[in-house]
N, C-alpha and C positions, 0 to 999 in steps of 0.2 A: 504494500500500500504506500502510495506517495502523497505528499502534502502539496507541494508546489504553490505555496502562498507567498513566497518571496521571489521566485524565478519561475518562468514557464517550463523550464526543462531540467532543473536540478534543485537540490535542497540547499538551504542556507548553511554555510560552514562556520561554526562558532570558533574553529581553530585557525581560521585564515589569518595570514599575516596582515598587519596594518601598514599603511604607507609610511615612508620615512619621516614625513612631516607631522605624524600623529601627535607626538608629545608637544611640539611647539603649538599646534592648533589647539590642543586642550588648554594650554597655559594662556595663550594670547586671546583666545575667543571665549574664555571662561566656560568651557564646555561642560565641566563638572556640574555647574548649575543646571544646565539643560538635562543632563543625564539623571540628576537627582529628582528633577521634576517629573521625568518620565518613569522613574523607578518607584517613587513613593516609599522608599525604605527597603525595597526588595533588591537584594544583591544580584539575583539572576537577571531581573529586568534591567538593572544598571549595566551589566556586562553586555547584554544583547543590544541595548541602545548605543553603547560605546562602539561595538563592532559594526553595527548597521550604519551608523552615521559616518564613521571614519573610512569604512570600506566602500561606501556608496559612490566614491569618486570613480569607481570602475564601471558603474552602470551606464547603459546606453539609454536613449530616450524611450525606447519600447519598454524596457524594464521599469523605468520611472513611472510611466503612465499605467502599466500593469499594476504596480503597487498602489498608485493613487486610487484606481478604481476599487481595489480591495479595501483601502482605508475608508473610502466613501461609504461602502457597505457597512463597515464597522461603526462609523459615526451614526448611521441610521439604525443599527441594531446592536447597540453596545451590550445590552444584557445577555443576548444570545451568544455573542462572541466571548464574553467573560465566562459564560457557562461552559462553553467548549474548552476554554483555557483551563478552567477549574477541573474538568474531567481529566485532562492531560496531566496536570499537577498531582491530583489525587492518585492517579494510576501509578505514577513514578514513585510517590511517597509510600504507597502501600506495597509496592514491589520490594522496596528497601527493607521492609519489616520482615520479609521472608528470608532471613539470613541463614546460610548453610553453616558457616564457620568451619569447625574441625571435621564436619561430616561431608564436606564438599567432594571427597574422593570416593564416596560410596554410591554406586548406581541407585540403590534403593532410596537413599536420601535425596539424591538429585531428582529422581522420578517424583517423589512425594512433593518436594518443593516446587518443581515445575508444574505439576498438576494443580497445586493450590494457586500458583500465580496465574496460570492460564484461566482457571475458573474465575478469578477476580477480573482478569482482562476481559473475559467474555461479558461480564456485567457492565464494565465500562464501555465496551464497544456497542452494547445494546443501547446505552444512554446516548451515544453519538448517533446511532441509527435513528433513534426516536427524534432527536433534534433535527436530523436531516429530513425525516418524514414530515415533521410539523412546520418547519420554518424555511426550507430550501427556497420556496417561492419568493421570499422577502429579499433575496440576494441576487444582484444583477451582474456583478463583476465576473470576468472570465475565470479568475482564480477560484472564487468560492463556488461558482457553478460547477467547475470541474471537480472540486473537492467533494461537494455533496453528491454529485453523480458517481464518483468513485465509491463513496460510502454505501450508496444504494446497490451498486453492482457487487462489491466485494463482501458486504455484510448482509447477504440475503438470508431469508428464513431457512433455506436449505443448508447454508453454511453454519448457522448457529446450531441447527439440529444435528449436523454431522459432528461438530466439535463436542457437543454435549454427549453424544453417543460414545465417542472415543474416550473422553475423560471418564465416563462411567465404566467403560471396559477396563481402563487402566487402573482402577481401584482393586482389580483382581479379587473380587469377593468370592469367586468360586475356585480360587487357586491360580497358579501360574503354570501354563503348559509350555514346556521347553523341549526342544529336540537337540541331540548332540551326537557326535560320532566318536569312535574310539581311535586314538592316535597311537603313537609309539609308547610302549610300556603301558598300554591300555589306559592312557590318560585321556580325559575328555577334551574334545576339540570341536570347533564350529558350533558353538552354542547359539541357538536361534529361538526367539520367542515366537510361539505359535498361537494363532487365534483359535480359541475353543469353538467346537461345533455348536452352532446356534440352532438347535432342534427344539421346536415347540411340541412337547409331548404331554399327553395327559398322565396322571399319576399311575394309571393302570399300565400304560405303555412303558413308563419308566421302570415299573416293577417287573413286568413280565417279558420285556424285550430282551433278546439275547445280546449280551455285551461281549466285545472282544476280550480275549484273555489279557490280564494285566498282572504285573508283579508289584507287590507293595512291601514296604517296610516301615516300621514305626521307630521313633526316637524316644527314648526314655525321658521322663520329665526333667531329670537332673543331669542329662547327658549334654554338658555345655559344648564339648568338642563336636558332637554330632550336630547340634543346633548351629554351631558356627560353620561347619562344613556345608550344611544345607543352605544357610544364608549366602555363602559364597557361590554355590551353584545358582541360586536365584539371581544374584547380582550379575553373574556372567550371562545369564539368559536375557536379562532386561537391560543390559548395558547399552545396546544400540538404540533401543526405544527411549531410554532415559536421556541419551545425548540428543536424539531427534526432538524430544519434547522440550529440552532445555534450549535448543536452537530456535524452536518455534516461539518460546517465551521471549527470547532475546530479540527476535524479529519484531514482535508486537511492541516490546519495550522501546526499540529503536524508533518505531513509528510514533509512539507517544512523546518521546524525547524531541523528535523533529517537529511534531505538532506544537509542543510547548515552546520551543525556540522560535519558531516562525510566528506564532501568535503573540509571543512576548513583545515583538516589535510593535504590533498594532495595539496591544494593551498599553504599552508605553505612550503611544500616540494619543490614545484615549485619555490617559492620565494628564498628559500635557494639555490637551484640548480643554479638559474640564478646569484646569488651573487658569488658563488664559481666559476662558469664558467667565470665570468668577470675577475677574478684574476688567471685563468688557473690552478685551483687546481683540482686534480682528485677525482672522487668518484666511488664507485663500489657497487654492490649489494652483501652483505655478504652471506655466507653459514652458516645457523644456525645448530648446532648439539645438540643432547640430552645432558643433564647435565653429564650423566655417561661416555660419550665418551672422556671428557677432551681434547677438541680441542681448540687451541689458536695459530693461525699462521697468519701472515699478511706481506704485503709489502707496503712500502710507507705510513704507518700510521702517520697522523699528527694531531695536536691539532686544530680542526676546529674553536674554539672560538678565538684562537690566530690569526689565518689566517683572520678571519672576523674583528678583532680589528685592526690589522696592515694593512689589505687590500693588502696583498702580499703573495706570496708563502712561505710555511714553510717547513723546513727540515723534511723529513719523516724518519721512521725507519722500518727496516725489522727484524722480530723476529719470531722464531719458538719455541713456548712454549707448543707444544702438549705433553700431558701426564704429564704436570707439575702442581703441586699444589702450589708451592712457587716460586716466582720470586723476588729476592733481587737486588735492583739497587743502586749502589754506584758510587763514582767517583768525579770528579772535581766540585767545586762550580760553579754555573751558567753554567753548561754543558748541560742543557736540561732535567734533571731528573724529575722535577716536571711537566714540560710540557708533557713529555712522559706519566707520570702517569695519567694526565688529559685526554690525548688522549685515554688511555685504557678505562676509565670510560665513556667518551663521545661515543666512538664507540659501547660499550656494550649497552648503552641506545638506541642509534639510531638503532642498529640492532634489538633489541627486540621489538621496537615499529613498525617495518616494513619499516624503511627508508633505504636509501643508507647510506654508511659510508665513512668517509674521508680517503680513502686509495686506493691503486692500486688493492689490493686483500685482502680479509679478511674472515677468517673462525674461528668461536668460538662456544663453547658450551654455551647454554643459562644458566642463573643463576636464582635462585628463589628470590634472594635479592641482592642489591648492596649497600654497605656501604662505607663511607669515614671517615678517621680519620686523618685530616690534622692539622698541627700546627696552632695555633691561635695567634693573636697579644695579647700582655699583656693587660689585662682589669683591670684598676685601681679600678673598683668597686667590684672586686672579694673579697669575704670574706676569701678565702683560697688560697693556692699557685697554681701556674700554673700546677704542676704535678698532684695535686688533681683534677683540672679541666679536665685534659686529662684522668685521670682514671675514672672520673664520666661519661665522654662521652663514654669511652670504655664499661662501665657497661651498659649504655643505648643500645649500639649496641648488646651486648651479650643477653640482654633481648628480642630482636626482631629477632636475626639471626636464620637462619634455615640451614639445610644441603643443600649443593650445592649453597650456597651464595658466594659472592665475597667481599673481604674487601681490600680497597686501603689505605695504610698507607703512610703518607708523613712526614718524620722526627719526628715521634711520640716518646714520652718518652725521649726526649733530654733535658727536663727542669731540669734534675738532673745530677749527675756525670756519667761518662762513664760506670763505673762498674754497678751501680744500674740501669741505663737506659737500659743497655744491658740485664741484668737479667730479668727485667720486660718484655721487648720485647720478649725475648726467651721463657718465660713461656706462654705468651699470644699466640704467633705464634704456638708453639707446641700444645697447646690446640685446636686451630682452625684447624690445619692440622689433628689432631686426629678425628675431626668431618667432614672430607672431605670438608672443606671450602677453597676456593682458596684465596691466599694472594699475593698481590703485595706490596712490602715494599721499599720505598726510605729512605735511612738512611745514617748518618755519623758515626753511632756507629760501629766502626771497630770490637770490641770484639764480638758484636752480629752477624754481617755479617760473619766474619771469622769463628766463632764457627760453624755456619751452613755449611759453605763451607768445613770445615774439616770432616764433617760427610759423604761426598760423597753420598748424597741422590740422588736416581734416579729421584725423582719427584721434584727436585729443579733446578732452573736456575739462574745464576748470571750474571748480566749485569753491565757494567761500562760506565759512560759518557766519551767519547773519548777526550783526550787532546793531542795536538801535542807537539813536543819537545820545540817549542818556547812559549808554554803556550796558544796558541790559541785553542778555543773550536770549534769543528765541529758540535756540537749538535746531534751527532750520538751516539747510544748506541751499544757497542760491548760486546761479551761474554768475561768475564775475572774475575780473582780472585780479591776479595776486597783488596784495598790498605789501608795502615794505614794513608794516608794523603788525604785531599780533596783539596790540592793545594790552600789554602787560601792566600798564598804568592803572587800568580798571581794577585789576586784581589787587594792586598795592592799595588803592583807595578803599576797596571793600574791606581790607584787613586793618589798615592803619588810619583810614579816614583821609579826606582830601584837605590840602592846606592852601 
């Protein structure tokens, strides 16, 4: 049985490697805040959210839309989806309680344990089948439609009747029928479990019908050696069927584990949706475009992690950066530039893993890789200067970056003087643009920003953090020429007062 709720043709792999930029993305975009909101204290949900978001950069537009449709079904039927998830979790937890321990090498113990587990799994599978029968019509996505169709096909009444019959026979209430051959030294070989004849006879027939000749022997009540030898004979006979039953239990367990892992992603999305709805923040399903289309336009885009932290609505931004490879953001200190940059990265990750995004509308081209180069706090243990540390991180990014990637710079290369920092930034950005890599750059380096502005590049957009005449910040970004000041005086006056 296959789940296919994350991909059309394969299962979600929780063991997959994360991109090289994963740790920097977690730190710079405050992703743990997002993961915690999705997990609601559940460690498993946290891990699935982490893997799904960070590995989503490998998804193509078809996979993204496939998941979006499934998530739309989840938002329409949250109680049903949670019920299916609970069945998967309960099945896995109950299986753990049937622990073999030191008896794991005895076929009789393996058989008993596997029989009990399979009986429990049958109960859980019947619950899944009931949900499919009652609610399949409420789901429209390709993924859920195929899932419920699979349940109806694989979990038929005939299947359950057959399983129950086998489990009943494997209790061996009428004894164990085993055949064997004599090998060298008259040692028993080729032990095979045989199915007893299922003859429905009346009591008169059972009493008077002639039976084939048999030879019997009995073991004395206190004959421990004889009882042990008989148990060993039984174990040899049931060994193959015990292993087969254990493999069947493992197969169904693998199905429940996959179902739990794949539904965990959507449960996390439901948890996040409920949190954002409680503070009345909008979300939308983005339109993913191919990398070559260079689409990037949105309305009301906000930093979802900031909204979750403050538990209140956040100012959103409207930007049309279609056909733009370079977006340079300048303007007043504490005007929302870094917050905007994080919202770009968060929305890209959420879109590419198949989620909704924190905006009123959003359309963007997918990228093959997402990298962040944010300023870091001074590290007293560093053996070299801060600029060296920034350049080393940039070197690591270059080692892993590919065409159609996106890089988010936040006040990078400002650890040196204006002229040197601007020249380093100019050369790096020019090289990235030459390789068709999209760049968002928040900076206070006026020489760098204005230098690109003067080139009148068709594929460049310049945004500025809005500042009102009285110094107040609106936290809105507007298109505008870079200014030679970041209005640090406003911050001084707000702290020490104006003179």
